[in-house]
N, C-alpha and C positions, 0 to 999 in steps of 0.2 A: 149158764153161760160159761163156752167152752175158750179156756185161755192156754196160747200155746207154752210150750214151754221153752224161757229165754237163752236156754245153755243150746240147746233142740236148732234155736233160730239163728244163734251165732256160728255154729255149726256150720248150716247148710250157707250162710253168706262166707264163712271163710271159704270151705270148697268151693263155689262159686266164684271166688275170686282166685283162687290159686288155680281150677279150671283154665278163665279167663288167661294168667299170666303167663299161663304153661303152653295155649296154644299163639299167644303174642308171640313168646321166644324160637316156638317154632320159625313161626314166619319169616321172624326177625332173622335167623339163621342163615337161609334162604336168600340172606343180600340181596331183596327186590328191589330194581330200578325198572319204572315203568319207559325208560331209554335205554336201555340198554340191549346192547345187537352181538350177535358173535361171526367170526372170521368170515371177513364181505371179502377178504382179497385174496385169494387162493395164485399156488406158483406150484407147478407139477411135471416132473421129467418120467416117463413112459420107457418102456419097452414093447416096442411094438411089431404083432405077431400078424403074420397072413393070415389069415383062413380061409378054407375051402379052396383051394390049390392045385391046379390042374397035374397028372399027373409027370414025375420030373421036372415040377417047378419046384427048388428050394434056395430058402433066404440064408446067406450068409452076412458078413461082418456084424453090425451093435446099431443095426435101425433102431433112431429116438425118435422122438416126440420131446416138441417142449409147450407147456401150453399155460399160460397166465389170463389174469383176468378179477372182474368184479361179478360177485354177487348181493346185490341188496337183500337180505338177513331178516325175515318180518317174522319175527313170536305172533303165538295165535293163544299162548297161554300166559296165567299171573305168572307163573314161576319162570317165563319163557324160556325154557329150555326147550320147548315143542314149536319148531317153523318152516315156514317154506322159503325159497331160496330164487330169485328170477334175476340174472344175470348176461354180463354182456364181456367174450373175453379171444384170443387171440391164440394160433393155436400154428408149431411148423412140423411138420410129419415125413420123416426118408423112410424111406422102405429098401433093404440090401437085396438083392434076388438075383434072380438069373433068366429075368426076360429082356430079350434085348428090342429096343422100342426105339422108331425111326421112322417120322410122321414127316422128316422130312422129301423123303419115297411117296408116300400112301398116306392116310389115314387112318387103316386098317396092317402098316404093317409090324405087323408083330410075331419077334422070333424067337423059340429057345434057345438058348448056351447052353453049346452042350458040349463045351470043354476041348471039343477035339478040331471040329471045323472054325466053329468060333469061342473064342478067348477070352475072360477080359483082367482086370486088376482093381478096373471101379466099377458098378453098375447100381443105378439104384432111382429113384423116382421120388418127385416129393412135393406136398401139399401145406400151400400156406391156407387159412381160411380162418374167418370168422364165426365164434361160437355163442348161441344163445344155451346157456345149462340153466335149468328148472329143478328144483331140489325138493324133496321131505325131510326137514333137519330132524333130529333128539341128540341131546348131548347130556352131560351132567352139570356141568358151568353153573357159575356164576356171575354175575359183575365184577368181581374178586379173584375168581376163581381161574388160574394162568394154566392147570395140568388136567384134563377131564375127561371122560371116552364121549367118541362121537363116534356117529351112524348116519351118514347122509346120502340117502339113496335117488334116484331122479330121472329122467332124459336128457340130453344134449342135442340141439341143432347146428349142425354146420355150414357154412356156404365158401368153397374151394372158390379162391379169389385167382389164384395164383397156381401152375400147376409146371413143374418142369423133370426131365431127367439125365443120365447123365454117363457116360459110358469111354469107357479106357480101355483096349486092347489090342488085338491086332487088324482090328479095321478101321485103329487111327480114334479119333474122340469125337464124338458126337452127342452132341446138344440139341435136344426141343423144349420149347416155352407154348405153352398155352396150347396144350395136347387134348385136342376135340373129344376124343375120348376116356375121358376123369367126368365122372358124375360131379354134377356140380352140386347137387342138395348129398346132405350128410346127414346122418341120424341113429341116435343109441343110447343104448341101457348105461349109466353111471352107478358106481357106488363108490362110496370113500367111506374110510371106519378104521377104528385106533387110537390111543391116546397120546395126547400130550402134544405133540409138533410137529412129527413129522406121524406120517399116514398112509395106508394102502387104501392105491386106488386103482379103479377098473372100468376099464369102458367097451363095452360092445355093442360091436355096429350089426345094424341094423337092414344094412341097405350094400350096395358094390361098389367098388372103390371105383370099377371101368362100366360104359357101359357101352352094350351093342360090340362086345370083341369080342373075340376067337383066337384060339392058337394051338393051330394043327389039326385045325374043324374043331374045337373042343372051344365051348365059352366057357370066360373067363368072367367067372362067379366071385372073383379076390375079394373080400372083406377084412376089415382089423378087427383085431383084438389086444388092446391098451395095457401094460399092467407097470405098473411103479409107484412111486411116494408124490405124495401132496403138501404141501401145507400152507396155514390159515394165516394171514394176518387182520386184527381187527381195523 
């Protein structure tokens, strides 16, 4: 009859117990919380670049964007550092440039401000949107850690609720509202990344700001590139 060595049995039990304890410590060190969610409110300030500009079109001043909203964070793994996010927000975007918009005369009245026959002290157009962001999210956080790395990427779809333009110069003051040439539906790619409170944020538009619009016979295919900072709040 083969009898197991008691010393060996105790050693096996000790090793098994230590392994289970170590595994439990590793899990506990993650501070798991099955209700933990992260970064559900956001506030972002961006510098708004215009891409695909027609010849001689330039930007002047400091065109800014302000974006805020809520994203429902939905973790997909036990540690809850991987998730998807779906949200709702609002956005205001201004673009300072040298295109004169005067829809009071006609729906396609876009002219280039050359600085000679037409000059200005202020010239910009502004859009106000309601937006739906969708994100894939990775982070190094836990439910008790407030400083961590994050990389969030996805898409954002926006609908222009209101638009306006304002010119001040040698032609007087020209103001326009709800200009028909603006593309109502706006969509693009987003990327947010960084550490702790303030993070870099980029939005790259996949469609044009205007529709069926030309300047000196050339189609205006302007699109938006927004680069700035974003901060998140639980």
